[in-house]
N, C-alpha and C positions, 0 to 999 in steps of 0.2 A: 518591614514585616518579615518574619521568619517563617519558613515552611514547617508544617507540622511534622513530627517525627513518626507518626503512624497514619494509617489510612483514616479518613474522616469517620467511618462507621465502626472502627476497630474497638472491640471491647475485650480487655485482657481476661484470660481465663485464670482465676485464682488457683485452680487445681494444678497448674503447671509451674514449676519453679525453674530457675536457671539451671539447676543441677539436672533436672529432667531433660531439658533441651541439650545440655552438654552430653548426656548419656546417649541420646539417639543421634547426635550429629556425627556423620561420617566424614566430615571435612577436616583434614589435618590442619593444624595451625601453620600459618605461613612463616617461612624462615625470613631472617633479616635480608638475605640475598634476594629472595623472591619479592619482598616488599620493595626493595631498591630498584628492581627491574620493572616494576609495574608502571604502565603508561596509560593515560586516559585516551579514550576514543580508539580509532582504527590503528593508530601507530603501535598499539600494544598487542594487536591481533596478528595471527598468521596472515600472509598475503591473500590467500584464497578467501578467507573469512572477511577480511577488510574489503575486498572487491565486492563480495556479496552484499555487504551493508551499504556500499556506495551505489550499487545498482538500484535504480528506481523501479525496475520491473515494468510490467504493463505493456501497452502497445507502443511500438516504435514510432517516432515522430515522422509525419508525412513530409514529403518534399514540398508539397503545395498545401498551404494552410487553407482550411475551409472557412467560408464566410457565413456567419449566421444571418438568416433572412426571416422575414415574416411572410408567409405565403398562405393564401386562401385557396383551399382545394375542396372538392366535394367530399362529404363525409364517407361515402361508400368507397372512394379511392383510398382515403386514409385507413379505413377499417380493413380494406383488403391487404394493405402493406403491413399493418399491425398484426393481422391474423397470421402472417408468416413467421412470427416469433421474434426473438432477439436479433438485432442487426437489421431491423426493417428500415432504419434511416439510411444505412449504407446501400441496401438494395434499391431504395427509392432514388438515391443519388445516382446509382449505376443506370437505372432506367432513364432518368433525365439526361445523363451523359450520352447514352445511346441515341436518344431522340435528338439531342443537340448535334450529334454527328450527321444525322440525316438531314438536318436543316442547313448545315454548312456545305457550300459548294466545294466539290473536290478539286 
């Protein structure tokens, strides 16, 4: 199966001709030398740009992986943590970690 050449909902506008597109295009034609130097993917990009594409962004990986659990807690406790906004799970984990320190003998 071959991929479609246009977007699924694309409807060509009969008012525009190829000459119209050529007239408004500000992209110069590529030379044979430029075409020969083209490379797919990051190897054809400047180093800084290639590094940016390789970077996944987001939060750095934690040294210790968290374990998913199923936990039954009172609805008012859950509501109190959720009311603090985004990051409530992390704050709940911090509160539990602090309580665990108090339970562990020094």
